[in-house]
N, C-alpha and C positions, 0 to 999 in steps of 0.2 A: 505494499501500499504504499503511493507516494504521499507527500505532504499535503497535495490539493486535495486530493481523496480521502484524506483523513479529516481536512477542515470541512468541507463543502460537499464530498459525495463526487461522484463524476467529474472528471476536470472538463470534458467539451461541453456536455451540460451546462455545468458552471457558466464556464468562458460566454459561452451563446445567450446565455438569460439573466446570469446576475449582476453586471456591471449596470443595468437600467433600472433595478429591483431597488428599492427602499431596505426591505430586510431580507434575509435569506437566514431559515434554521436547517441544522442537520444535526443526526443522530448519531455517537459511535459509540462502540466499546466505551464506558468510564476509564478504564483501566490504559488506553492508549493516549488518554489525553493528561488525566491525573499524573503518569512517569515523566511529562515533561517537565513539572515543575510541583512537587509538591510541597507539603507545608513544612517538612523536614529540611528540606534545600531551600526555602527561601530563610527559614529560619538560621541555617548553616552560612548563608552569604552574610547574613545582617551583623549573625554574632562569632564567627570563626575568622571572617577574614577580615582584613584592611581596607575594606569598600570605601570608597570616597563619592564627595559628590563630585559632577553631577549625576552620577550613577542611582545615589537616591533623592528622593524629596519627599517631604512630607507634606499634608495636607487636612483641614479639618473644617468642616462645615463650609466647603466652597471657598475657602484662602490657604493658598499655598506659604506654608509657616516658615519665616526666616531659618537659612542654615543656621548659624548660630546657636539655635534653640537644639541643635543634636547632634554637634559635631564639635569637635577636639584637633589639637595640634600634637604635634610628635616629630621626632626625629630621627632619621637615621643617616649613619655616619655623618653625624653633626650636619645635615642640612636637614631644613624644615620641610614637614609635611601638612598641606593645609588639608579643610575638607576631610578629614576622616570622621567617620562618623561614630557617634559614642552610643553604642549599642543599647548600656543603658536609658541615658536620656532618650533614645529614640522609643524603646520598648514602653518608658513612662507616659510617654506622648501617645503610645496606640493605645495602651491602658485608659487613657484618658479620652478616646474616641477618635484619635487623627488614624488617616490612612496614612501606609507606608506604600511608597511608588518606587518599584526597583526598575530604573531605565536603563535603556538599551542592552537588555541581556544574549542578548543575540552576539554580545563580543566576548562574554566569559561564562556564559552557566553552556555546556556541549552541548546537551539533547536539543536546547533553540536556539543554538550556532546551526548544527544538523538541520532543522527543521525549516530554518530561514534561509540557509543557504537552497535547500530541494525547493522551497515555494518560487523561490526569486530564479531560477530555472525552469520553473513552469511557468511564471506567469512572466517573466521578462521585466518586471519591473525590482525597485529596490526595498527591501523587506526591513523591518526592526521589529525588537519583541520589549514589551513592557510589560510587568506585575502590578498588581494593586492586594496589597495585604490591607482588610477593612476587617474593624473590631465588631459585631452583635450589635446589630439595629444600626449603624452608623453611616453618615453618606460624606465620603471625600468630597465630590465634586459637586457644582451646581449644575443646571443642565447647559450643555455648552454643547458646542460641534467641533469636529477633527476635520481638518485642513487634506485628508489623507483618506482611504478606505479605510475599513479595520474589521479581523478577525477578531472575535470575542470569544475566551469558551474558559469555562471553571474547573477549578484541579480542587477546592475545597470550599466545602458549605456553599451555602446558594445567594443567589442578588438577584431583586427585582429591577429589572430597568423600565423604565419610561420613552419611549421612543417616541418623539413627535414628528408629524406630518403634513402633510395640507388638508389632511381629512381628521383631523384631530392626534390625541396619544393613543399608543398601540404600549400592552405592558407585557413582557416577557419575561419569566420567571427560569434564568441561568441555573443550571446545576452540573455536576461531573458527568460528562457526555453528549452535552448537546453545547453545540458551537453554532454561532453566530454572525451574519456577515452585517457591515452598516456601510453603506456609499459613504465619501465625501461628505460634508456638509449634512449629516443626518444630527438634529438636536437632538440629546439624551441627555438622561442620569442614571443613576444606580445607587440601590441602598443594600447593604448587607443585611440577611435577616436573623433567624434565632440563635446563628453560631457564627464562628469566625469562616471570614468569606476570604479567597483567593483567586483570584482570575488573571489571564494572560491575554493580552490583548497582541497583535501583530498587525503592527500599521504598511498598506502599503505605499510606499511613495510615488506616484503618478507619474510616468515619462509619458507626454504629452506630445499628439501632433505640433502643437505650437515649437515647443522646446525643438523637434526635431529639424524641424523647416528653420529655425534660427541657426542652427549648429550647420544645416546644411549652408545656408546661403553665408554665413557670417565669412568665411575668407572672400566671396565676393563683395562684401560690405569693405573689406580691411582692404580692396585696389581702389576703392574710389580715391581720387586725388583730396588730399589735405588741405588746398590751396584756401585763403580766406576769401571770402565773399567781399564783393566790392563794395567800397565804399558810395552810398547815396541811395542804397537800394529800398528803405523806407519810403522817398520820396518816390521813387519811378522802381518800382517794382517788376517791370519788364527788365531788368539787369537781371534777377536771378531767373526770369522765368527760362527761358532760353536754356540757360547753362543747366540748371535743373530736368528740362526735360532732354536733355543731350545723355546726361547722367543715368537717368532711369532707364531710359531707351538703351542705355550701352549695360544697363546693369540686368533690364530684362532680357536681352540677346543671351546674356552669358549665363541667366536661371534657365533658359530654353537649350542650353548644352550641355546643361548637367548631368550626369552618367549618375542615374538615380541608382544603379545598382552598386555603384562604388561609394555611395552615399549609404545606403544602407548596407553595406558591410563595414563602412568605418563605423557605425553606429554599433551594430555587433561587438563589433572590434573594442571600441570604447565600454562598452557593459560590461563583457567578458575579462576585461582585464584589468577593472576598477573595485571586484568585491573586495572585500575585506580577507585575509589570510586564514583558513581554515585549514590545520594542520593538525588538529589532537592526534596524539601519540608521534607527531614528526621526528622527535628525537631519537627512537629506537629505529625508526626507518631508517634514519639517515646514518645512525650506528651501523645497520646490518645492511646497509645497499648494497654492499662490496661481497657479501656472501651470497646474494641473488644467482643463481646456477638456469640452468637452459630447465630442470626439472622443479621449482621453487614455486610454489602457490601464489599468485596475486590475486589482490582486489581492487576494483577502483573504488578513489574514495569517495563515500557520498556526500551527493552534493555539490562534486566537483563537473565542470564539462571536460569537455574534449570537442571543442571544434575547430575544422580544417580548413585553413584558409591558402591558398595557392600561388607564389612565390617567385613564378618563374623553376627556376633551377633548385628552389629550395619551398616550404611548407611550413606554414606558420601555425602552432597551436596554439588556442586561447585556453586557458588553465585558473582563468578566473582572477587571482588578481595578478596576474601576470601572462607574458607571450613566451614560447621558446621557439627557436627555429632549426632546422633540418634538412638533409639532402631531398630533394622529390622522392625518392626510390623507395621511402623508410614509409609512405602515406598508405599501402596497401595493408602493412601492419599497422597501424593508426588507426584506421578503417576497420579491421580486425579486431582490436581493442575496444572500440564505441560497443562493439556492438554485444560484448562478454561483460557480465560481469565477474567471474570472476576466470582464471587462465592462468597460464606458464608462459615463460617466452617460449618454451618449444612449440606453441600455437599458433606464435606467427611464420607470415611469410617470409623468413628472413632464413637467412643462415644463422647456425647455432650463434657463433660468437658474435654477430652482428644485434640479433636478437636478446642476449643478454647485457651487451651493451646498453642498447634501448631503454630496456628494464632497469636497469638499474640508474638511470637518469631519469627516469619517469617516480620512479621511487624518491629519490633526490628532490625532485621539483614537487613532490607532492600528489602527483595524479594519481601514483597507483600507491599498495601499501601490502606489507606482507603479511598473509595468513597466517 
């Protein structure tokens, strides 16, 4: 089951229908979602790690509390660290009705790192993960809307959601096993019920047609001359009219000549070389990469792309946070690798020595891991 199936059912149905909807609910096995961030996980992050702001914020009755009310200073090797969360003070605020928000969990909590990585590949949009720990009966935020789409799922307790739309308010009780999708701009608020509530929101930071057009046309705009506008145009606008018309006509002609396939390739490359590094277990892989032999069992690291771009006598491989290049003759081996969840170097259409060299490099690059 992939990330999109887990949160919203069949991926194609979701993509075809839900972008335009106001709210979408999907039920799955509770353990599959609860296992992504349990109460014990939240407890450990808050009390057993040196977590710092802005990875944590605290809110109560619709207001975000000052960081000074739950942080402290410390030193490491003589250098001061600021914004360290003081777990005792944070828990005191929680006991008094405040919601603790764990922000950017996709950067430091492995189960959500993997979920977000897979979701980004399914959707083609950057994603993020936050969690909200709310005491019984409390509400952290007043009615508000987000500038991005969100998936929401409950991992402990239950929360009553109030979702506003043109036809009035709708109430949804979220409990473990039920996930909800809210499009950007949907006004909502939520209140914990009789027990402590922990829910996760996956934010989808949508890439837009406007952004793609701007990135595509931007190099052409940079080519427009930077000369000064002529003096006197305030009294005689004709001084600007002809010059502007000429430049717009030139720009329009250049836009018509744009290679859209190349522009789309550049957009894919931009996305698939700018994701955060996701290398859980990578230290062991680097240490053991040299021991890979023709019969070593390897697998694709979950959530890592392997997109191939032809570059003449070379092939470029997009790996998510970076790209690597190699001779074009290895492309059939990379195509074979793309089709398999697990393999050995012997499975690749290369001679044994070349297949081992390639697999050792892909282990070091983070695309493959040793089983």
